[in-house]
MIDOSE-1310 file (N, C-alpha, C; in nm, 2 decimals, decimal comma, always signed):
residues 170
mndr	+9,31/+3,99/+15,34/+9,39/+4,04/+15,45/+9,34/+3,97/+15,58; +9,42/+3,94/+15,67/+9,38/+3,89/+15,80/+9,44/+3,97/+15,91; +9,40/+3,94/+16,04/+9,45/+4,02/+16,15/+9,59/+3,99/+16,19; +9,65/+3,89/+16,12/+9,79/+3,85/+16,15/+9,89/+3,94/+16,07
etrv	+9,84/+4,00/+15,97/+9,94/+4,09/+15,89/+9,87/+4,21/+15,84; +9,96/+4,31/+15,81/+9,92/+4,43/+15,74/+9,99/+4,43/+15,61; +9,91/+4,47/+15,51/+9,97/+4,47/+15,37/+9,99/+4,62/+15,33; +10,11/+4,64/+15,28/+10,15/+4,77/+15,23/+10,16/+4,77/+15,08
kvfk	+10,10/+4,87/+15,01/+10,11/+4,87/+14,87/+10,22/+4,97/+14,83; +10,30/+4,92/+14,73/+10,41/+5,01/+14,68/+10,39/+5,01/+14,52; +10,43/+5,12/+14,46/+10,41/+5,14/+14,32/+10,54/+5,17/+14,25; +10,54/+5,14/+14,12/+10,65/+5,18/+14,03/+10,60/+5,19/+13,89
kdte	+10,68/+5,24/+13,80/+10,64/+5,26/+13,66/+10,69/+5,14/+13,59; +10,60/+5,09/+13,50/+10,64/+4,98/+13,41/+10,72/+5,03/+13,30; +10,76/+4,95/+13,20/+10,85/+4,99/+13,09/+10,77/+5,09/+13,00; +10,64/+5,10/+13,01/+10,56/+5,19/+12,92/+10,52/+5,32/+13,00
gndv	+10,57/+5,33/+13,13/+10,54/+5,45/+13,21/+10,41/+5,44/+13,29; +10,34/+5,32/+13,29/+10,22/+5,31/+13,36/+10,25/+5,27/+13,51; +10,17/+5,32/+13,60/+10,18/+5,28/+13,74/+10,14/+5,14/+13,76; +10,22/+5,06/+13,82/+10,19/+4,92/+13,86/+10,21/+4,91/+14,01
cnsv	+10,14/+4,82/+14,07/+10,16/+4,81/+14,22/+10,18/+4,66/+14,26; +10,24/+4,65/+14,38/+10,25/+4,52/+14,44/+10,23/+4,55/+14,59; +10,22/+4,44/+14,67/+10,20/+4,46/+14,81/+10,29/+4,37/+14,89; +10,32/+4,41/+15,01/+10,41/+4,34/+15,09/+10,34/+4,32/+15,23
gftn	+10,34/+4,20/+15,28/+10,28/+4,17/+15,41/+10,38/+4,18/+15,53; +10,34/+4,24/+15,63/+10,42/+4,26/+15,76/+10,33/+4,20/+15,87; +10,40/+4,13/+15,96/+10,32/+4,07/+16,07/+10,27/+4,18/+16,17; +10,16/+4,15/+16,23/+10,10/+4,25/+16,32/+10,14/+4,21/+16,47
ycvk	+10,20/+4,09/+16,48/+10,24/+4,04/+16,61/+10,38/+4,09/+16,65; +10,40/+4,15/+16,77/+10,53/+4,20/+16,81/+10,54/+4,19/+16,96; +10,65/+4,21/+17,01/+10,68/+4,22/+17,15/+10,75/+4,35/+17,17; +10,74/+4,40/+17,29/+10,81/+4,52/+17,33/+10,93/+4,48/+17,42
lffn	+11,05/+4,51/+17,37/+11,17/+4,48/+17,44/+11,21/+4,60/+17,51; +11,22/+4,60/+17,64/+11,26/+4,71/+17,72/+11,42/+4,71/+17,73; +11,47/+4,83/+17,73/+11,62/+4,85/+17,72/+11,69/+4,79/+17,84; +11,61/+4,77/+17,95/+11,68/+4,73/+18,08/+11,73/+4,58/+18,07
aqhi	+11,71/+4,52/+17,95/+11,75/+4,38/+17,94/+11,89/+4,37/+17,86; +11,94/+4,48/+17,81/+12,05/+4,48/+17,72/+12,18/+4,42/+17,79; +12,20/+4,45/+17,91/+12,32/+4,40/+17,98/+12,31/+4,24/+17,99; +12,19/+4,19/+17,99/+12,18/+4,04/+18,00/+12,18/+3,98/+17,86
llkl	+12,12/+4,05/+17,76/+12,12/+3,99/+17,63/+12,26/+3,99/+17,56; +12,34/+4,08/+17,61/+12,48/+4,08/+17,56/+12,56/+3,95/+17,60; +12,51/+3,89/+17,70/+12,58/+3,76/+17,75/+12,54/+3,64/+17,67; +12,44/+3,65/+17,59/+12,39/+3,53/+17,52/+12,47/+3,51/+17,39
npye	+12,49/+3,39/+17,35/+12,55/+3,36/+17,22/+12,43/+3,38/+17,12; +12,47/+3,38/+16,99/+12,36/+3,40/+16,89/+12,25/+3,30/+16,89; +12,28/+3,18/+16,92/+12,17/+3,07/+16,92/+12,08/+3,09/+17,04; +12,14/+3,12/+17,16/+12,06/+3,15/+17,28/+11,97/+3,27/+17,26
rcff	+12,03/+3,37/+17,20/+11,95/+3,49/+17,17/+11,83/+3,46/+17,07; +11,86/+3,38/+16,97/+11,76/+3,34/+16,87/+11,65/+3,26/+16,94; +11,69/+3,17/+17,03/+11,59/+3,09/+17,10/+11,51/+3,18/+17,19; +11,57/+3,28/+17,26/+11,49/+3,37/+17,34/+11,39/+3,45/+17,25
dflc	+11,44/+3,50/+17,14/+11,34/+3,57/+17,05/+11,23/+3,48/+17,00; +11,26/+3,36/+16,98/+11,16/+3,26/+16,94/+11,06/+3,24/+17,05; +11,10/+3,23/+17,17/+11,01/+3,22/+17,29/+10,92/+3,34/+17,30; +10,98/+3,46/+17,27/+10,90/+3,58/+17,27/+10,79/+3,58/+17,17
eqmk	+10,82/+3,52/+17,05/+10,71/+3,51/+16,95/+10,61/+3,41/+16,99; +10,65/+3,30/+17,06/+10,56/+3,20/+17,09/+10,47/+3,22/+17,22; +10,52/+3,31/+17,30/+10,45/+3,33/+17,43/+10,31/+3,39/+17,41; +10,22/+3,36/+17,51/+10,09/+3,41/+17,51/+10,08/+3,56/+17,53
kenn	+9,99/+3,63/+17,46/+9,99/+3,77/+17,46/+9,95/+3,83/+17,60; +9,86/+3,77/+17,67/+9,81/+3,83/+17,79/+9,90/+3,81/+17,92; +9,99/+3,71/+17,91/+10,07/+3,68/+18,03/+10,21/+3,63/+18,01; +10,26/+3,64/+17,89/+10,40/+3,60/+17,85/+10,43/+3,45/+17,88
kvfi	+10,33/+3,37/+17,90/+10,35/+3,23/+17,93/+10,38/+3,15/+17,80; +10,47/+3,05/+17,82/+10,51/+2,97/+17,70/+10,55/+2,83/+17,76; +10,50/+2,73/+17,69/+10,53/+2,59/+17,72/+10,66/+2,55/+17,64; +10,76/+2,53/+17,71/+10,89/+2,48/+17,65/+10,89/+2,33/+17,66
dkpl	+10,82/+2,27/+17,57/+10,80/+2,13/+17,56/+10,87/+2,07/+17,44; +10,87/+1,94/+17,42/+10,93/+1,88/+17,31/+10,88/+1,93/+17,17; +10,75/+1,95/+17,15/+10,71/+2,00/+17,02/+10,76/+2,14/+16,99; +10,77/+2,23/+17,10/+10,83/+2,36/+17,08/+10,98/+2,35/+17,04
keef	+11,05/+2,27/+17,11/+11,19/+2,25/+17,09/+11,21/+2,20/+16,95; +11,13/+2,11/+16,90/+11,15/+2,05/+16,77/+11,11/+2,16/+16,66; +11,01/+2,24/+16,69/+10,98/+2,35/+16,60/+11,10/+2,45/+16,59; +11,16/+2,48/+16,70/+11,28/+2,57/+16,69/+11,39/+2,50/+16,62
lrfl	+11,42/+2,37/+16,64/+11,52/+2,30/+16,57/+11,50/+2,31/+16,42; +11,37/+2,29/+16,37/+11,34/+2,30/+16,23/+11,37/+2,44/+16,18; +11,34/+2,54/+16,26/+11,36/+2,68/+16,22/+11,51/+2,70/+16,21; +11,59/+2,66/+16,30/+11,73/+2,67/+16,30/+11,79/+2,61/+16,17
qlid	+11,75/+2,49/+16,15/+11,79/+2,41/+16,03/+11,76/+2,49/+15,90; +11,65/+2,55/+15,90/+11,61/+2,63/+15,78/+11,70/+2,75/+15,76; +11,73/+2,82/+15,87/+11,80/+2,95/+15,86/+11,95/+2,93/+15,85; +12,01/+2,83/+15,92/+12,16/+2,82/+15,91/+12,21/+2,68/+15,86
gdpk	+12,12/+2,58/+15,85/+12,16/+2,46/+15,79/+12,25/+2,37/+15,88; +12,27/+2,42/+16,00/+12,35/+2,35/+16,10/+12,26/+2,27/+16,20; +12,26/+2,14/+16,19/+12,16/+2,07/+16,28/+12,21/+2,08/+16,42; +12,11/+2,11/+16,51/+12,13/+2,11/+16,65/+12,05/+2,00/+16,72
kida	+12,08/+1,97/+16,84/+12,02/+1,87/+16,92/+11,93/+1,93/+17,03; +11,83/+1,86/+17,07/+11,74/+1,91/+17,18/+11,82/+1,94/+17,30; +11,93/+1,86/+17,33/+12,02/+1,89/+17,44/+12,07/+2,03/+17,44; +12,10/+2,08/+17,33/+12,15/+2,22/+17,32/+12,04/+2,32/+17,37
idgy	+11,92/+2,29/+17,33/+11,81/+2,38/+17,37/+11,79/+2,37/+17,52; +11,80/+2,25/+17,57/+11,79/+2,24/+17,72/+11,89/+2,33/+17,79; +12,01/+2,34/+17,73/+12,11/+2,43/+17,79/+12,07/+2,58/+17,77; +12,01/+2,61/+17,66/+11,96/+2,75/+17,64/+11,86/+2,78/+17,75
vvkl	+11,77/+2,69/+17,78/+11,66/+2,71/+17,88/+11,73/+2,73/+18,02; +11,83/+2,65/+18,05/+11,90/+2,67/+18,18/+11,96/+2,81/+18,19; +12,03/+2,85/+18,08/+12,09/+2,98/+18,08/+11,99/+3,10/+18,09; +11,89/+3,09/+18,01/+11,78/+3,19/+18,02/+11,72/+3,20/+18,15
tdyg	+11,70/+3,09/+18,22/+11,64/+3,08/+18,35/+11,74/+3,14/+18,45; +11,87/+3,10/+18,44/+11,97/+3,16/+18,53/+11,99/+3,31/+18,52; +11,97/+3,36/+18,40/+11,98/+3,50/+18,38/+11,85/+3,58/+18,41; +11,74/+3,51/+18,44/+11,62/+3,57/+18,47/+11,54/+3,62/+18,35
liir	+11,57/+3,58/+18,23/+11,50/+3,62/+18,12/+11,37/+3,54/+18,11; +11,37/+3,42/+18,16/+11,25/+3,34/+18,17/+11,24/+3,29/+18,31; +11,12/+3,27/+18,36/+11,09/+3,23/+18,50/+11,01/+3,10/+18,49; +11,06/+3,00/+18,56/+10,99/+2,87/+18,56/+10,87/+2,88/+18,66
sndr	+10,76/+2,82/+18,62/+10,64/+2,81/+18,70/+10,65/+2,68/+18,78; +10,54/+2,65/+18,85/+10,53/+2,52/+18,92/+10,51/+2,40/+18,82; +10,46/+2,43/+18,70/+10,45/+2,33/+18,60/+10,58/+2,31/+18,53; +10,63/+2,19/+18,51/+10,76/+2,16/+18,47/+10,80/+2,23/+18,33
alyv	+10,70/+2,23/+18,24/+10,73/+2,29/+18,11/+10,68/+2,43/+18,09; +10,61/+2,48/+18,19/+10,56/+2,62/+18,17/+10,65/+2,72/+18,23; +10,68/+2,82/+18,14/+10,77/+2,93/+18,18/+10,69/+3,06/+18,15; +10,74/+3,17/+18,21/+10,70/+3,30/+18,18/+10,82/+3,38/+18,13
vnpk	+10,81/+3,44/+18,01/+10,92/+3,53/+17,97/+10,90/+3,65/+18,06; +11,01/+3,69/+18,12/+11,01/+3,79/+18,23/+10,96/+3,93/+18,17; +10,84/+3,97/+18,22/+10,78/+4,09/+18,17/+10,85/+4,22/+18,21; +10,95/+4,21/+18,30/+11,03/+4,32/+18,33/+11,11/+4,36/+18,21
yvfk	+11,15/+4,26/+18,13/+11,23/+4,28/+18,01/+11,16/+4,29/+17,88; +11,05/+4,20/+17,87/+10,98/+4,19/+17,74/+10,83/+4,17/+17,77; +10,75/+4,23/+17,69/+10,61/+4,20/+17,70/+10,54/+4,21/+17,57; +10,44/+4,12/+17,56/+10,36/+4,11/+17,44/+10,21/+4,15/+17,47
gpek	+10,18/+4,28/+17,45/+10,05/+4,32/+17,48/+10,06/+4,47/+17,54; +9,94/+4,52/+17,57/+9,93/+4,66/+17,62/+10,00/+4,67/+17,76; +10,04/+4,79/+17,79/+10,11/+4,82/+17,92/+10,02/+4,78/+18,04; +9,89/+4,80/+18,03/+9,81/+4,77/+18,15/+9,81/+4,62/+18,18
drik	+9,82/+4,54/+18,07/+9,84/+4,39/+18,09/+9,97/+4,36/+18,15; +10,08/+4,43/+18,11/+10,21/+4,41/+18,16/+10,21/+4,44/+18,31; +10,15/+4,55/+18,35/+10,15/+4,58/+18,49/+10,07/+4,47/+18,57; +9,96/+4,43/+18,52/+9,89/+4,32/+18,58/+9,97/+4,19/+18,59
clte	+10,04/+4,16/+18,49/+10,13/+4,04/+18,48/+10,24/+4,05/+18,59; +10,31/+4,16/+18,59/+10,42/+4,18/+18,69/+10,36/+4,18/+18,83; +10,25/+4,24/+18,85/+10,19/+4,23/+18,99/+10,16/+4,09/+19,03; +10,10/+4,01/+18,94/+10,06/+3,87/+18,97/+10,19/+3,79/+19,00
ilqt	+10,29/+3,81/+18,92/+10,41/+3,73/+18,94/+10,48/+3,77/+19,07; +10,49/+3,90/+19,09/+10,55/+3,94/+19,22/+10,48/+3,89/+19,34; +10,34/+3,91/+19,34/+10,26/+3,86/+19,45/+10,27/+3,71/+19,47; +10,27/+3,64/+19,36/+10,28/+3,49/+19,37/+10,41/+3,45/+19,43
rida	+10,52/+3,51/+19,39/+10,65/+3,48/+19,44/+10,67/+3,52/+19,58; +10,62/+3,64/+19,62/+10,62/+3,68/+19,76/+10,55/+3,59/+19,85; +10,42/+3,55/+19,81/+10,34/+3,46/+19,89/+10,41/+3,32/+19,90; +10,48/+3,28/+19,80/+10,55/+3,15/+19,80/+10,69/+3,16/+19,86
nkpl	+10,74/+3,28/+19,90/+10,87/+3,30/+19,95/+10,98/+3,26/+19,85; +10,95/+3,29/+19,72/+11,05/+3,26/+19,62/+11,13/+3,38/+19,58; +11,25/+3,37/+19,53/+11,34/+3,48/+19,49/+11,27/+3,58/+19,40; +11,31/+3,70/+19,42/+11,25/+3,81/+19,34/+11,36/+3,89/+19,26
kfli	+11,48/+3,84/+19,27/+11,60/+3,92/+19,22/+11,59/+3,97/+19,07; +11,52/+3,89/+18,99/+11,52/+3,93/+18,85/+11,39/+4,01/+18,82; +11,31/+4,04/+18,92/+11,19/+4,12/+18,90/+11,20/+4,26/+18,96; +11,30/+4,28/+19,05/+11,30/+4,41/+19,12/+11,44/+4,47/+19,09
gtte	+11,44/+4,60/+19,11/+11,57/+4,68/+19,08/+11,65/+4,71/+19,19; +11,64/+4,63/+19,30/+11,72/+4,65/+19,42/+11,75/+4,51/+19,48; +11,81/+4,51/+19,60/+11,83/+4,39/+19,66/+11,70/+4,34/+19,73; +11,69/+4,21/+19,75/+11,56/+4,16/+19,81/+11,55/+4,22/+19,96
erfh	+11,67/+4,23/+20,02/+11,66/+4,28/+20,16/+11,61/+4,42/+20,16; +11,66/+4,50/+20,08/+11,61/+4,64/+20,07/+11,46/+4,65/+20,03; +11,43/+4,56/+19,93/+11,29/+4,56/+19,89/+11,19/+4,52/+20,00; +11,23/+4,42/+20,08/+11,14/+4,38/+20,19/+11,14/+4,48/+20,30
egfk	+11,24/+4,56/+20,32/+11,24/+4,66/+20,42/+11,14/+4,77/+20,39; +11,11/+4,78/+20,26/+11,02/+4,89/+20,21/+10,87/+4,87/+20,23; +10,83/+4,75/+20,29/+10,69/+4,73/+20,31/+10,64/+4,81/+20,42; +10,52/+4,87/+20,40/+10,45/+4,95/+20,50/+10,30/+4,91/+20,50
pdkr	+10,24/+4,94/+20,61/+10,09/+4,90/+20,62/+10,01/+4,97/+20,51; +9,92/+4,90/+20,45/+9,83/+4,96/+20,35/+9,69/+4,92/+20,37; +9,61/+5,01/+20,43/+9,47/+4,98/+20,46/+9,38/+4,96/+20,34; +9,42/+5,00/+20,23/+9,34/+4,99/+20,11/+9,32/+4,84/+20,07
rw	+9,42/+4,76/+20,10/+9,41/+4,62/+20,06/+9,30/+4,54/+20,14; +9,27/+4,59/+20,26/+9,18/+4,51/+20,34/+9,05/+4,58/+20,33
């Protein structure tokens, strides 16, 4: 057994009435999907949703970062070919990336191929790491004067009106 999977033993009786067992492996890696993403996920077609789920599996545990580069796209294409037999082109995946970015499910970083799966909707790791990740993303975007609309639950105008002096920071 390794840390990537948990094995579960199951039993049954053989033809002579003896107990026999087998085991099934289940992955230990998972992501937490928060229900506040459902209204967005419903807008995705099955291939876009499959790609989003694939990104969630590929992202780093501590910060939701994922490189959407040619090797990752090719790996996804092989996966799609395996499960549905319908060959797709990398151009289709480029369209998925645009749509996921437009919907705020992934956030582009300054690095061309580096994205963050939006931790408001999905996170891979403990809640304390999610809070740290959200704080860092928000602070970075505020400092760079970048849009916050997919990270906050209100308008940006209303959000910025809510700032008050905080002596604890200094």
